[in-house]
C-alpha positions, 0 to 999 in steps of 0.5 A: 461455518464461517469459512477460515480467514486467510493467513493477512501478510501484511505489504508495505515501502516508501514510494517508490520501493517497489511495493507494488511489483512486490506484491503482484509478484506474491500473487503470482505464486499463490497469495490473494493481492489486497492492495489499497493503493488501487481501492483508494483510486477507485474511490476518487475515480469519476463516480467515486465514493469519495468525491463528494467528501473531497470536493465539501473539503478541497473545493472546485479548485481539485476538481477538473471542468469534465468533473473529474478529480485533478489528481495533480492539483489535490497533490500539490495541495496535501503535500504543501499543507500537513493539516490537509493531507490528514484531511485527506487521510481523513476522508480515504483511510476510512474506505480504503479499510472497509473495502480492503475487509471486503476483499478479505473476507472474500479470500476467505470464501475462496480458502485462499491462503495467505492475503497480502495488503499491499499497504504504503501506510501500514504502520501509520494506519495501524493497519500493521495490527491486523497482520500475522507479519509485516514484510518492507521493502527498501531502497535507497533514498537516491533510488528512491528519488530516481524512480519517482522523478522518473515516473514524471514529479521533480525532484522536490516534489518526490521529497515533499512525497518522502518526507510523507512517510514514515522513515525508512529506517524505523519502517525496516525496524518494525517488518519481520522482513526487509526486502532490497529492490535496488538490485536486479528484479530477479535476485529480489523475486528469488527472495520473495520466492523464498520468504513465501515458501518458509511462510507457507511451510510455518502455516502447515506446521502451526496453522493460520492468524485468527 
């Protein structure tokens, strides 16, 4: 018999909202963590499966002399031009989705009850349709900008990245749960643990999504 599919919990949020930290904490509670950003990075790491297509579309200007992808140069191109960003997404997203499907299958073989699909553009790419439920992490725009700038970007770059994603209010309105991360991490973790226990209880009573 095929392995039973885990319940797919979508987790999304804008850049700097704390989504990765929330996903890692849910993984510590026992969920499988399917990380779209990590998969994307692997696809564009040295030898990655997306590099040839990126080179064909954007040329050598986004590569370093050693052949590695220059992520800063690529970011400068795609966040300054919506058509360029769409072209990059057309290269990256199908490959990410295929790898995510493989990781979901692996979670099913392990018998994991819940797989967290950690995807910043969950709604934008339509991947929410795969999920039994979606949670969004959220902070104020001021905090979001401050966190992104702390990573080494300028405020202008931070605003460009935020503007390229779905507006916070729209994303939050579509989510079943909104988790505020603009507070001490212990409070966020306590809420995540409570919501996760409630989810497991619902699965015990109603089964998993098919």
